C-alpha positions in Angstrom: 5.5 -4.9 -4.8 3.5 -4.4 -1.6 4.7 -1.5 0.6 3.8 1.6 2.6 5.6 4.8 3.5 4.6 7.9 5.5 6.7 11.1 5.9 5.8 14.3 7.7 7.2 17.7 6.7 6.9 21.3 7.7 8.1 24.6 6.2 7.1 28.0 7.5 3.4 27.9 8.5 2.6 24.9 6.4 2.7 21.2 7.4 2.1 18.2 5.2 2.0 14.4 5.1 3.1 12.1 2.3 1.5 8.7 2.3 2.6 6.2 -0.4 0.9 2.8 -0.8 1.8 0.1 -3.2 0.1 -3.1 -4.3 0.8 -5.7 -6.9 0.4 -4.8 -10.6 1.7 -6.1 -13.9 2.9 -2.6 -14.9 3.5 0.6 -13.1 0.5 2.8 -12.4 0.9 6.0 -10.4 -2.2 7.7 -8.9 -1.4 11.1 -7.4 -3.7 13.0 -5.1 -2.4 16.5 -4.6 -3.9 19.6 -2.9 -5.2 22.4 -5.2 -2.3 24.4 -6.6 0.2 21.6 -6.6 -0.7 20.1 -10.0 2.3 22.0 -11.5 4.8 19.7 -9.7 3.1 16.4 -10.5 5.1 15.7 -13.7 8.3 16.1 -11.8 7.1 13.9 -9.0 6.0 11.3 -11.5 9.4 11.2 -13.1 11.0 10.7 -9.6 8.7 7.8 -8.9 9.3 6.2 -12.3 13.1 6.3 -11.7 12.7 4.2 -8.6 9.7 1.9 -9.3 9.1 -0.5 -12.1 5.9 -2.3 -11.3 2.9 -1.9 -9.0 -0.2 0.1 -8.5 0.9 3.0 -6.3 -1.2 5.7 -4.6 0.7 8.8 -3.7 -1.2 11.2 -1.5 -0.2 14.6 -0.2 -2.1 16.2 2.7 -1.4 19.9 3.3 -2.5 21.9 6.4 -1.5 24.8 8.5 1.4 24.1 10.9 0.2 23.6 14.5 2.8 26.1 15.6 1.7 28.8 13.2 -0.8 31.4 14.4 -3.6 31.6 11.8 -4.1 35.0 10.0 -6.9 36.1 7.8 -7.7 38.8 5.2 -10.9 40.5 4.1 -11.9 40.0 0.5 -13.2 43.6 0.1 -14.3 43.2 -3.5 -16.6 40.3 -2.6 -17.9 42.1 0.5 -18.7 45.2 -1.7 -20.7 43.0 -4.0 -22.6 41.5 -1.1 -23.4 44.9 0.4 -24.7 46.2 -3.0 -26.9 43.1 -3.3 -28.1 43.6 0.3 -28.9 47.3 -0.5 -31.1 46.4 -3.4 -32.9 43.8 -1.4 -33.4 46.3 1.5 -35.0 48.7 -0.9 -37.6 46.0 -1.6 -38.4 45.7 2.0 -36.0 42.9 3.0 -34.3 43.5 6.3 -30.7 44.7 6.4 -28.1 41.9 6.7 -26.1 41.4 9.9 -22.3 41.8 9.8 -21.7 38.4 11.2 -23.9 37.0 8.4 -21.9 38.7 5.7 -18.6 37.7 7.2 -19.8 34.1 7.3 -20.2 34.0 3.5 -17.6 31.7 2.0 -14.7 33.7 0.5 -15.3 37.0 2.4 -12.8 36.1 5.1 -9.8 34.1 3.7 -6.9 32.6 5.5 -3.5 34.1 4.6 -1.0 31.3 3.9 2.6 31.0 3.0 1.8 30.1 -0.6 0.4 33.6 -1.3 4.0 34.8 -1.8 5.7 33.5 -4.9 9.2 33.0 -3.3 7.5 31.3 -0.3 5.6 29.0 -2.6 8.8 27.9 -4.4 10.4 27.2 -1.0 7.4 25.2 0.0 7.3 23.2 -3.3 11.0 22.4 -3.0 10.6 21.1 0.6 7.6 19.1 -0.5 9.6 17.5 -3.3 12.5 16.7 -1.0 10.0 15.1 1.4 8.6 13.1 -1.5 12.0 11.6 -2.3 12.4 10.6 1.3 9.0 8.9 1.2 9.9 7.1 -2.1 13.1 5.7 -0.5 11.1 4.4 2.4 8.6 2.8 0.1 11.4 1.1 -1.8 12.8 -0.2 1.5 9.4 -1.5 2.4 8.9 -3.2 -0.9 12.4 -4.7 -0.7 11.7 -6.2 2.7 8.5 -7.8 1.3 10.5 -9.0 -1.7 13.1 -10.7 0.5 10.3 -12.8 2.0 8.8 -13.5 -1.4 12.3 -14.6 -2.8 12.4 -17.3 -0.2 9.0 -18.6 -1.3 10.0 -18.5 -5.0 13.3 -20.1 -4.3 11.5 -23.0 -2.6 9.2 -23.5 -5.6 12.1 -23.4 -8.0 13.8 -26.1 -5.9 10.6 -28.1 -6.1 10.6 -27.9 -9.9 14.3 -29.0 -9.9 13.4 -32.0 -7.7 10.5 -33.0 -10.0 12.6 -32.6 -13.1 15.2 -34.9 -11.5 12.6 -37.4 -10.7 11.3 -37.3 -14.2 14.8 -38.0 -15.5 15.0 -41.1 -13.2 11.8 -42.7 -14.5 12.9 -46.0 -16.0 10.9 -45.5 -19.2 12.7 -42.2 -19.9 16.2 -43.6 -19.5 18.0 -44.8 -22.7 17.6 -48.5 -21.9 13.9 -48.0 -21.2 13.4 -46.2 -24.5 15.3 -49.0 -26.3 13.0 -51.7 -24.8 9.9 -49.8 -25.8 11.2 -49.2 -29.3 12.2 -52.8 -29.7 8.7 -53.9 -28.7 7.1 -51.5 -31.2 9.5 -52.6 -33.9 8.6 -56.2 -33.3 4.9 -55.4 -33.6 5.5 -53.6 -36.9 7.5 -56.4 -38.3 4.9 -58.9 -37.3 2.2 -57.2 -39.4 0.9 -59.0 -42.5 1.7 -57.8 -45.0 4.9 -56.5 -43.5 5.5 -52.8 -43.2 7.6 -51.3 -46.0 11.1 -50.4 -45.0 10.7 -46.7 -45.7 7.4 -46.6 -43.7 9.2 -48.5 -40.9 12.0 -45.9 -40.7 9.4 -43.1 -40.6 7.5 -44.8 -37.8 10.6 -45.4 -35.7 11.8 -41.8 -36.2 8.3 -40.5 -35.1 8.3 -42.7 -32.0 11.8 -41.6 -31.0 10.6 -38.0 -31.2 7.4 -38.8 -29.2 9.1 -40.8 -26.5 12.3 -38.8 -25.8 11.6 -36.1 -23.2 15.3 -35.5 -22.3 15.3 -32.3 -24.3 12.4 -30.9 -22.3 14.0 -31.9 -19.0 17.2 -30.2 -20.1 15.3 -27.0 -20.8 13.5 -27.2 -17.5 16.9 -27.5 -15.7 18.2 -24.5 -17.6 15.1 -22.4 -16.8 15.5 -23.2 -13.1 19.1 -22.1 -13.2 18.1 -18.8 -14.9 15.3 -18.2 -12.4 17.6 -18.8 -9.4 20.1 -16.4 -10.9 17.5 -13.7 -11.2 16.5 -14.1 -7.6 20.2 -13.7 -6.5 20.8 -10.6 -8.7 19.8 -7.0 -8.0 18.9 -5.9 -11.6 15.7 -4.1 -12.3 12.8 -5.6 -14.1 13.2 -9.1 -12.6 9.4 -9.5 -12.4 9.0 -9.2 -16.2 11.8 -11.7 -16.8 10.2 -14.1 -14.4 6.9 -13.7 -16.3 8.7 -14.8 -19.5 10.3 -17.7 -17.7 6.9 -18.8 -16.4 5.7 -19.1 -20.0 8.7 -21.2 -20.8 8.2 -23.4 -17.8 4.6 -24.0 -18.7 5.4 -24.8 -22.3 7.9 -27.5 -21.3 5.6 -29.0 -18.7 2.8 -29.2 -21.3 5.1 -30.9 -23.8 6.3 -33.3 -21.1 2.7 -34.3 -20.3 1.8 -34.7 -24.0 4.8 -36.9 -24.6 4.3 -38.9 -21.3 3.8 -42.6 -22.1 4.3 -43.7 -18.5 1.9 -43.2 -15.6 4.7 -42.1 -13.3 5.9 -39.5 -15.8 2.4 -38.2 -16.3 2.0 -37.8 -12.5 5.3 -35.8 -12.4 4.2 -33.6 -15.3 0.9 -32.8 -13.5 2.8 -31.9 -10.3 5.1 -29.7 -12.3 2.1 -27.8 -13.8 0.7 -27.2 -10.3 3.9 -25.8 -9.0 4.3 -23.6 -12.1 0.8 -22.2 -11.7 1.6 -21.2 -8.1 4.9 -19.7 -9.3 3.1 -17.7 -12.1 0.8 -16.1 -9.5 3.7 -15.2 -7.2 5.9 -13.9 -10.0 3.4 -11.2 -10.6 4.2 -9.8 -7.2 7.9 -9.3 -8.1 9.2 -6.0 -9.4 
């Protein structure tokens, strides 16, 4: 979800720059910084951004200035000047020297720049051009994020392949295979039968059923394979909201890895389960970068 876009624009005697910066975020947070007088278009700009972005913390900044080609023009705020002159007259009557003209004109607001936005029709023209430029900047930001996403997809794909390889190794552990389970159960059955007094038949059936449940991890391995297939399908697709779906899959991956470790009765299987958890933790961090 990392990206950057910059677009310059100009209309009449106004020039502007849109700068859009995006970093990772679990949801979508838009922070607008607009010049005074442009708050009225923020809602529309926000809707445009929400239509193209799903996740990320995005700063959207608009800088407005006079066009370099435009000759600056100014107007005199006569009402303010009259107030200042009246105040100066009262002070002069008290013995204070008369103000200089350059001092009065230097007071903020006495001389004001005349801009295009002073005319209502011109303002609408400016706002329309600014919004069109914003859409262009959004498209560039999406392209930038897509380029970053393509690199991230390669990283995620490699990690999913690593999970698939570990899952395959877990399925090949001798103790997990049917013959391995059979030997272990036979050993435990012999121990139960050798007890004195002998274990009741009903209790024996319960113990065997419990051991079968504890020892058999094939269901967890099947689910891990299914999750890998689902994740790889998400990376190849172009649907929106992939990041949130990957977040959900990370929870499922972690659940199966925890169950595998809790059921592990073989040192090799335990080691594989721990390796799985490490890969899944790395994946969970990377998945938060996906839109």
